[in-house]
C-alpha positions as CSV (number, residue, x, y, z in Angstrom):
1,M,100.5,91.1,143.8
2,I,97.2,91.5,142.0
3,T,95.5,92.5,145.3
4,S,98.1,95.3,145.9
5,E,97.7,96.5,142.3
6,I,93.9,96.7,142.6
7,E,94.3,98.6,145.9
8,E,96.7,101.0,144.2
9,I,94.3,101.5,141.3
10,T,91.5,102.2,143.7
11,R,93.6,104.9,145.5
12,L,94.4,106.6,142.2
13,S,90.9,106.5,140.8
14,R,88.0,108.9,140.9
15,V,84.7,108.7,139.0
16,V,84.0,111.1,136.2
17,T,80.4,111.9,135.2
18,D,80.8,115.3,133.5
19,A,83.4,117.8,132.4
20,S,83.6,119.4,135.8
21,D,85.0,116.2,137.2
22,L,88.1,116.7,135.1
23,D,89.2,119.5,137.6
24,P,92.0,117.3,139.1
25,L,93.4,116.7,135.6
26,I,93.2,120.4,134.7
27,E,95.1,121.1,137.9
28,R,97.7,118.4,137.1
29,I,98.2,120.0,133.7
30,G,98.8,123.4,135.3
31,E,101.0,125.6,133.1
32,A,102.2,122.8,130.9
33,R,102.7,123.8,127.3
34,F,102.0,120.3,125.8
35,V,99.0,118.1,126.5
36,L,98.9,114.9,124.4
37,I,95.7,113.0,124.6
38,G,95.4,109.5,123.3
39,E,92.8,106.9,122.3
40,A,92.9,103.1,122.5
41,S,91.2,102.9,119.1
42,H,90.4,105.1,116.2
43,G,86.7,104.2,116.4
44,T,85.4,104.6,119.9
45,A,82.8,107.4,120.6
46,E,83.7,107.9,124.3
47,F,87.4,108.4,123.6
48,Y,86.6,111.2,121.2
49,R,83.9,112.8,123.4
50,W,86.0,112.9,126.6
51,R,89.1,114.0,124.7
52,A,87.0,116.9,123.3
53,E,85.6,117.8,126.7
54,L,89.1,118.1,128.2
55,T,90.3,120.0,125.2
56,K,87.4,122.5,125.4
57,R,88.3,123.3,129.0
58,L,92.0,123.7,128.2
59,I,91.2,126.1,125.4
60,A,88.6,128.1,127.4
61,E,90.3,128.1,130.7
62,R,94.0,127.6,130.1
63,G,94.6,129.5,126.8
64,F,95.6,126.6,124.6
65,G,96.0,128.0,121.1
66,F,95.6,125.1,118.7
67,V,94.7,121.4,118.4
68,A,97.1,119.2,116.3
69,V,95.7,115.8,115.3
70,E,96.7,112.5,113.7
71,G,95.3,113.6,110.3
72,D,96.4,114.8,106.9
73,W,97.7,118.4,106.8
74,P,95.6,119.5,103.7
75,D,92.3,118.3,105.0
76,C,92.8,119.5,108.5
77,F,93.9,122.9,107.2
78,E,90.5,123.3,105.5
79,V,88.9,122.7,108.9
80,N,91.4,125.1,110.4
81,C,90.2,127.9,108.0
82,W,86.6,127.1,108.8
83,V,86.9,127.1,112.6
84,K,88.7,130.5,112.2
85,C,85.7,131.8,110.2
86,R,87.8,132.5,107.1
87,T,86.0,130.1,104.8
88,G,82.7,128.2,104.4
89,Q,80.3,130.8,105.9
90,D,77.4,128.8,104.5
91,L,78.7,125.4,105.5
92,D,78.1,123.4,108.7
93,S,80.7,121.2,110.4
94,R,79.4,118.0,108.8
95,A,79.8,119.5,105.3
96,V,83.4,120.6,106.2
97,L,84.4,117.2,107.6
98,T,83.2,115.3,104.5
99,G,86.2,116.8,102.8
100,F,88.2,114.0,104.5
101,E,88.2,111.6,101.5
102,R,91.3,109.4,102.1
103,W,90.5,106.1,103.8
104,P,89.9,105.8,106.8
105,T,87.5,108.7,106.5
106,W,85.7,108.0,109.7
107,M,88.7,108.9,111.9
108,W,87.7,112.6,111.4
109,A,84.5,112.7,109.5
110,N,82.3,111.6,112.4
111,T,79.6,113.2,114.6
112,E,81.9,113.5,117.6
113,V,84.5,115.6,115.8
114,A,81.7,117.6,114.1
115,E,80.4,118.6,117.5
116,F,83.9,119.7,118.6
117,V,84.8,121.7,115.6
118,S,81.4,123.4,115.7
119,W,82.1,124.3,119.4
120,L,85.6,125.6,118.3
121,R,84.2,127.8,115.6
122,D,81.6,129.3,118.0
123,H,84.3,129.8,120.6
124,N,86.5,131.7,118.1
125,R,83.6,133.8,117.0
126,A,82.3,134.7,120.4
127,S,85.7,135.4,122.0
128,A,87.6,136.8,119.0
129,A,90.1,134.0,119.5
130,N,92.0,132.3,116.7
131,V,92.3,128.7,118.0
132,G,93.4,126.5,115.1
133,F,93.0,122.8,114.0
134,Y,95.9,121.2,112.2
135,G,97.0,117.8,110.9
136,L,100.4,116.3,111.8
137,D,100.5,113.2,109.5
138,V,102.7,112.4,106.6
139,Y,100.5,110.4,104.2
140,S,99.1,113.2,101.9
141,L,101.8,113.2,99.2
142,W,99.7,114.0,96.2
143,E,97.2,116.2,98.0
144,S,100.1,118.3,99.3
145,I,101.7,118.5,95.8
146,D,98.4,119.9,94.5
147,R,98.3,122.5,97.3
148,I,101.9,123.6,96.5
149,L,101.2,124.1,92.9
150,R,98.0,126.1,93.6
151,Y,100.0,128.3,96.0
152,L,102.8,128.9,93.5
153,R,100.2,129.7,90.8
154,D,98.6,132.3,93.0
155,E,101.6,133.7,94.9
156,H,104.8,132.9,93.0
157,P,103.9,132.2,89.3
158,D,107.5,132.7,88.1
159,D,108.5,129.7,90.2
160,L,105.6,127.4,89.1
161,G,107.5,125.9,86.1
162,A,110.5,124.8,88.1
163,A,108.3,123.2,90.8
164,Q,106.3,121.4,88.1
165,Q,109.5,120.1,86.6
166,A,110.7,118.9,90.0
167,L,107.4,117.2,90.9
168,A,107.2,115.5,87.5
169,C,109.3,112.8,89.1
170,F,106.2,111.6,90.9
171,A,103.9,111.6,87.9
172,P,104.6,108.1,86.6
173,Y,103.1,106.6,89.8
174,G,99.6,107.8,89.2
175,E,99.0,109.1,92.7
176,D,99.5,105.5,94.0
177,P,101.9,105.4,97.0
178,Q,102.3,101.6,96.8
179,R,103.6,101.9,93.2
180,Y,106.0,104.6,94.3
181,A,107.2,102.5,97.2
182,H,107.8,99.4,95.1
183,A,109.6,101.5,92.5
184,T,112.2,102.6,95.1
185,R,113.3,98.9,95.4
186,F,115.0,99.4,92.0
187,V,115.9,103.1,92.3
188,P,116.5,103.5,96.1
189,E,116.8,107.3,96.1
190,G,113.4,107.6,94.3
191,C,112.3,111.3,94.1
192,E,114.3,112.3,97.2
193,R,116.5,114.9,95.5
194,Q,113.5,116.6,93.9
195,A,111.4,116.6,97.1
196,I,114.3,118.1,99.1
197,G,115.0,120.7,96.4
198,L,111.3,121.8,96.4
199,L,111.4,122.1,100.2
200,A,114.5,124.3,100.0
201,D,112.8,126.5,97.4
202,L,109.6,126.9,99.5
203,R,111.6,127.7,102.6
204,R,113.3,130.5,100.6
205,M,110.0,131.9,99.3
206,T,108.2,131.8,102.6
207,R,111.1,133.4,104.5
208,E,111.2,136.2,102.0
209,G,107.5,136.6,102.2
210,T,105.2,137.7,105.0
211,S,105.1,134.4,107.0
212,S,101.3,134.5,106.7
213,E,99.3,131.4,107.4
214,S,99.0,130.9,103.6
215,D,102.8,130.9,103.4
216,F,103.0,128.5,106.3
217,D,100.5,126.2,104.7
218,A,102.7,126.0,101.6
219,L,105.8,125.4,103.5
220,Q,104.2,122.6,105.6
221,N,102.9,121.0,102.4
222,S,106.4,120.9,101.1
223,E,107.5,119.3,104.4
224,V,104.8,116.7,103.9
225,V,106.1,116.0,100.3
226,A,109.6,115.5,101.6
227,G,108.4,113.4,104.6
228,A,106.0,111.3,102.6
229,E,108.7,110.5,100.1
230,R,111.0,109.3,103.0
231,Y,108.1,107.4,104.5
232,Y,107.1,105.5,101.4
233,R,110.7,104.7,100.5
234,A,111.2,103.3,104.1
235,M,107.9,101.4,104.0
236,I,109.0,99.0,101.4
237,R,111.7,97.6,103.6
238,G,109.1,96.3,106.0
239,D,111.1,97.2,109.2
240,G,110.2,99.7,111.9
241,E,111.9,102.6,110.1
242,S,108.8,103.9,108.4
243,W,107.1,104.2,111.8
244,N,110.0,106.3,113.0
245,V,109.9,108.5,109.9
246,R,106.2,109.1,110.4
247,D,106.4,109.9,114.1
248,C,109.5,112.1,113.7
249,H,107.6,114.0,111.0
250,M,104.7,114.5,113.3
251,A,106.9,115.7,116.2
252,D,108.7,118.1,113.8
253,T,105.4,119.4,112.5
254,L,104.4,120.1,116.0
255,D,107.6,122.1,116.6
256,R,107.0,124.1,113.4
257,L,103.4,124.9,114.6
258,L,104.7,126.1,117.9
259,E,107.3,128.3,116.3
260,H,104.6,129.7,114.0
261,H,102.3,130.5,116.9
262,G,104.9,132.1,119.1
263,P,106.9,131.4,122.2
264,T,103.9,131.4,124.6
265,S,101.7,129.1,122.5
266,K,100.3,125.9,124.0
267,V,99.0,122.9,122.1
268,V,96.7,119.9,122.6
269,V,97.6,116.8,120.5
270,W,95.1,114.1,119.5
271,E,96.6,110.8,118.4
272,H,96.4,107.1,119.2
273,N,97.8,105.9,122.4
274,T,100.6,104.2,120.4
275,H,101.8,107.7,119.3
276,V,101.0,109.6,122.5
277,G,102.2,107.2,125.2
278,D,105.9,107.2,125.7
279,A,107.4,104.4,123.6
280,R,110.2,103.8,126.1
281,A,107.5,102.2,128.5
282,T,106.5,99.6,125.9
283,D,108.1,96.9,123.7
284,M,108.5,99.5,120.9
285,A,111.8,100.6,122.5
286,A,113.4,97.1,122.2
287,A,112.4,97.2,118.5
288,G,114.3,100.5,118.0
289,M,111.1,102.5,117.6
290,V,110.2,106.0,118.9
291,N,107.0,107.9,119.0
292,V,105.6,111.4,119.4
293,G,105.1,111.2,123.2
294,Q,108.7,110.1,123.7
295,I,110.1,112.8,121.4
296,V,108.0,115.6,122.9
297,R,109.1,114.6,126.4
298,Q,112.7,114.5,125.4
299,R,112.6,117.9,123.6
300,H,110.3,119.9,125.8
301,A,110.3,118.6,129.3
302,A,111.2,122.0,130.6
303,D,108.1,123.5,129.1
304,G,105.8,121.0,130.7
305,V,104.5,117.8,129.0
306,V,101.4,115.8,130.1
307,L,100.5,112.6,128.4
308,V,96.9,111.3,128.8
309,G,95.9,107.8,127.7
310,F,92.6,106.0,127.4
311,S,91.5,102.4,128.0
312,S,88.4,100.2,127.9
313,Y,87.4,96.7,128.9
314,E,84.8,95.8,126.2
315,G,82.2,97.3,123.9
316,T,81.9,98.0,120.2
317,V,84.2,99.9,117.8
318,T,84.1,101.3,114.3
319,A,86.9,99.6,112.2
320,A,87.5,97.7,109.0
321,P,88.5,94.0,108.6
322,Q,91.4,94.9,106.2
323,W,93.0,98.0,104.8
324,G,90.7,99.9,102.4
325,A,87.7,97.8,103.2
326,R,84.2,99.0,104.3
327,L,84.0,100.1,107.9
328,Q,82.0,97.9,110.3
329,R,80.6,98.2,113.8
330,M,82.5,95.4,115.5
331,T,82.3,93.8,119.0
332,V,85.3,94.3,121.2
333,P,85.6,91.2,123.5
334,P,86.4,91.4,127.2
335,A,90.0,92.3,127.9
336,R,92.7,89.6,128.4
337,P,92.8,88.4,132.1
338,D,96.5,89.5,132.4
339,S,95.9,93.0,131.1
340,H,95.8,96.5,132.7
341,E,92.2,96.7,131.5
342,A,91.2,93.5,133.3
343,L,92.5,95.0,136.6
344,L,90.7,98.3,136.0
345,H,87.5,96.3,135.3
346,Q,87.6,94.7,138.7
347,L,86.7,98.1,140.3
348,G,83.2,97.6,138.8
349,A,82.8,101.2,137.8
350,A,79.9,102.0,135.5
351,D,81.2,105.6,134.9
352,P,84.6,106.6,133.5
353,L,87.5,106.6,135.9
354,L,90.2,109.2,136.0
355,L,93.6,108.1,137.3
356,I,96.3,110.8,137.8
357,F,99.7,109.3,138.4
358,P,101.9,110.6,141.3
359,E,105.5,111.7,140.9
360,D,106.6,108.5,142.6
361,R,105.5,105.8,140.2
362,G,107.1,102.8,141.9
363,G,103.8,101.2,143.0
364,D,103.1,97.6,142.1
365,W,100.6,98.6,139.3
366,L,102.3,101.6,137.9
367,A,105.6,99.7,137.6
368,A,104.1,96.5,136.3
369,R,104.5,95.5,132.7
370,R,101.1,94.2,131.4
371,G,99.2,94.2,128.1
372,H,97.4,97.4,127.2
373,R,94.9,97.2,124.3
374,A,95.5,99.0,121.0
375,I,93.0,98.8,118.2
376,G,93.8,100.4,114.9
377,V,91.6,101.2,111.9
378,V,92.1,97.5,110.9
379,Y,90.7,95.1,113.4
380,D,89.7,91.5,113.7
381,P,88.0,90.7,117.0
382,R,88.9,87.0,116.6
383,R,92.6,87.9,116.9
384,D,92.1,90.3,119.8
385,P,93.7,88.0,122.4
386,Y,96.9,87.9,120.4
387,G,97.4,90.9,118.1
388,N,96.2,94.0,119.9
389,W,98.1,94.2,123.2
390,V,101.1,96.4,123.8
391,P,103.3,95.4,126.8
392,T,103.2,98.6,128.9
393,V,104.5,100.0,132.1
394,M,101.6,102.3,132.7
395,G,103.5,104.7,135.0
396,G,106.2,105.3,132.4
397,R,103.8,105.6,129.4
398,Y,101.4,108.2,130.7
399,D,100.9,110.9,133.3
400,A,97.2,110.2,133.6
401,L,94.7,107.6,132.3
402,I,90.9,107.7,131.6
403,H,89.3,104.2,131.8
404,I,85.8,103.6,130.4
405,D,84.8,100.1,131.1
406,R,82.3,99.6,128.3
407,T,82.5,101.8,125.2
408,A,80.5,102.2,122.0
409,A,81.4,102.6,118.3
410,L,82.1,106.0,116.7
411,H,79.4,107.5,114.5
412,P,80.7,108.1,110.9
413,L,79.2,110.9,108.9
414,Q,79.5,109.0,105.6
415,P,77.9,105.7,104.7
416,P,80.3,102.7,104.8
417,R,82.3,102.2,101.6
418,A,85.4,100.4,100.5
419,Q,88.3,102.3,99.0
420,D,91.2,101.0,97.1
421,G,94.8,102.2,97.7
422,G,96.3,103.5,100.9
423,E,99.0,101.9,103.0
424,E,99.1,100.0,106.2
425,D,101.6,100.9,108.9
426,T,104.3,98.3,109.3
427,Y,103.8,98.1,113.1
428,P,101.5,95.2,114.0
429,W,98.5,97.1,115.3
430,A,98.3,99.5,112.3
431,V,97.5,102.8,113.9
């Protein structure tokens, strides 16, 4: 069986040495409206670089209109304004990205992302394009509250008092999501009614307004407040529901962005493999969990959806030993012998390999369920053989895969520092 799987991988593989070698993947994407590109860790330089190279080509050659990432809406919206040349004329990309202050800062404040957003700003300026950069995530409860109040102060001052009164429900928790989550054990509804009421008010205001990007920003921040309130309330139960709340929020945010950009808009999504790769092809399905890749396929198959994963055999990674701790450059040990990565390693390729999956995915390798490595922001190499492997049917999870046998750690912009607070996903690999 292993011999036939290696033969199948060999037939599907082609070496990639520069961006031009991505031509077959660009052709496979064709006119698809959704391209979701993963990463097997949040701290690997090559995943970020190759994802950026593919995205540049999709923007420049295929008219993709925005990038949506696994990041906080308020911080990413600042980057969005900068790449559209609306703010920060005297700032460079590194200065803009240091605005990411919530741990783990290195996910977006790194040299690899700095290079990409610099390219995107130059592209927008040179081509008079308006390609955006947005965050899909749900964590920024208090940052989004602050943005809403600023918006109302500037645009709807008569409604500011009512909003402040509604948001006062969150004040006793001192901008600490853990405190809020624990409080909902005793008052299960928490601030749900206030968050939903605020969202309804913002929807009314923005629909009555000009639907400008400023209005859309305010509306999305209110969606984040409502989503974050649900997420933190679910998190305290310790089951998989908080994961589903988060990924459904990200998928819904993606739909709102597409509506905002118009019926012909196309999007590139950057998230971890565990969000991008279809959950139905993993053990997540048996646990009752969904993810963004699955939801997008179910909602938008007719518009064209292409899911691209990443993998590696060994190397180094930027991660932290526990939530909120200082980042470290850690060694990633060789993959488990029974994993997809171990089979890919047997090809002995020094350069990245691109594998595009055929319509018929019944081959021995594509249909096999094997472990597929997933490293989150929290990582302990000593536990790697046990805690970082997702049972995966590769042919169901992705439409294409980029394998890089040996990878190197991401390059953070900021010096390592610990940061208190934050919250760890309830799913075992914390991504």
